[in-house]
C-alpha positions in Angstrom: 46.5 29.2 -79.6 48.5 28.9 -76.1 46.6 31.7 -74.6 43.5 30.0 -75.4 44.3 26.9 -74.2 45.2 28.7 -70.9 41.8 30.1 -70.5 40.3 26.9 -71.2 42.3 25.2 -68.5 41.6 28.0 -66.0 37.9 27.6 -66.7 38.2 23.9 -66.6 39.9 23.6 -63.2 37.2 26.7 -61.7 34.2 24.9 -63.1 35.4 21.4 -62.1 36.3 22.5 -58.6 32.8 24.2 -57.9 31.1 21.2 -59.3 33.2 19.0 -57.0 32.5 21.2 -54.1 28.7 21.4 -54.6 28.6 17.5 -54.8 30.9 17.1 -51.6 28.3 19.3 -49.8 25.2 17.3 -51.0 26.9 14.4 -49.8 27.4 16.3 -46.5 23.4 17.1 -46.6 22.3 13.6 -46.7 25.4 12.5 -44.0 25.0 15.2 -41.5 21.8 17.5 -41.8 22.9 19.6 -39.0 26.1 20.6 -40.6 24.3 21.3 -43.9 22.5 24.3 -42.1 25.6 26.3 -41.8 26.9 25.5 -45.3 23.6 26.0 -47.1 24.2 29.9 -48.1 27.7 28.8 -49.5 25.9 26.1 -51.4 23.8 28.4 -52.8 26.3 31.2 -53.8 28.7 28.3 -55.3 25.6 26.9 -57.0 24.5 30.2 -58.7 28.2 31.0 -59.3 28.7 27.5 -61.2 25.3 27.5 -63.1 25.1 31.3 -64.1 28.2 32.6 -64.3 31.0 30.2 -64.6 29.7 27.4 -66.7 28.6 29.7 -69.8 31.9 31.0 -69.7 33.2 27.4 -69.8 31.2 26.6 -72.6 32.1 29.6 -74.6 35.9 28.8 -73.7 35.6 25.0 -75.2 33.6 26.2 -78.1 36.7 28.4 -78.6 39.3 26.0 -78.3 37.3 23.6 -80.5 37.2 26.0 -83.3 40.8 27.1 -83.3 42.1 23.6 -83.0 39.7 22.0 -85.5 38.7 19.4 -83.2 35.6 16.8 -83.7 31.9 18.4 -82.3 32.2 14.9 -80.2 34.8 16.2 -78.6 33.2 19.9 -77.7 29.8 17.9 -76.5 32.0 15.9 -73.9 33.9 19.0 -73.0 30.2 20.8 -72.5 29.3 17.2 -70.4 32.1 17.9 -68.0 30.3 20.7 -66.7 27.8 18.6 -65.0 29.6 15.4 -64.3 32.1 15.3 -61.5 35.9 15.1 -62.0 35.1 14.9 -65.8 36.8 18.3 -66.6 40.0 17.6 -65.1 40.5 14.2 -67.1 39.0 16.3 -70.3 41.7 19.1 -69.7 44.3 16.4 -69.6 43.0 14.7 -72.5 42.8 18.3 -74.6 46.6 19.0 -73.5 48.0 15.5 -74.9 45.9 15.8 -78.3 47.0 19.3 -78.5 50.5 18.8 -78.2 50.5 15.5 -80.2 48.8 17.7 -83.2 51.4 20.5 -82.8 48.7 23.5 -82.0 50.4 23.5 -78.2 53.9 23.8 -77.1 54.9 21.0 -74.8 
C-alpha cells in the first residue's frame, strides 16, 4: 500500500501544481495582456500536459488507491474533482494520508 500511496501523492502534487500554474497564468491574462503574449505557449503546453497526460494518470492512481484501501466512492469522486479545483488536490492528499494512517493501511 505504501508504494501505491507514494504514486498517488506524486501525481496529486504534480497535477495540483500544473492546475495552479494554469490558474495563475489565466489571472495574469486578465491583469496584463502584454505578458500573456510571452507565456501563452507555456500555457498551451502545460494545459495539454495537464489535461491529456497528467489528469488521466492521476485518475487511474486515485482509483487504484481507493480500490486497494477499500475507501468509499464518494471520496473517489472528490479526488477526481481535485483535478479541476485549484488547491483541492493538496488538501485531499493531506486527508488521504491521515485517513490511511488512521486505518492502518499506511505507516506513519
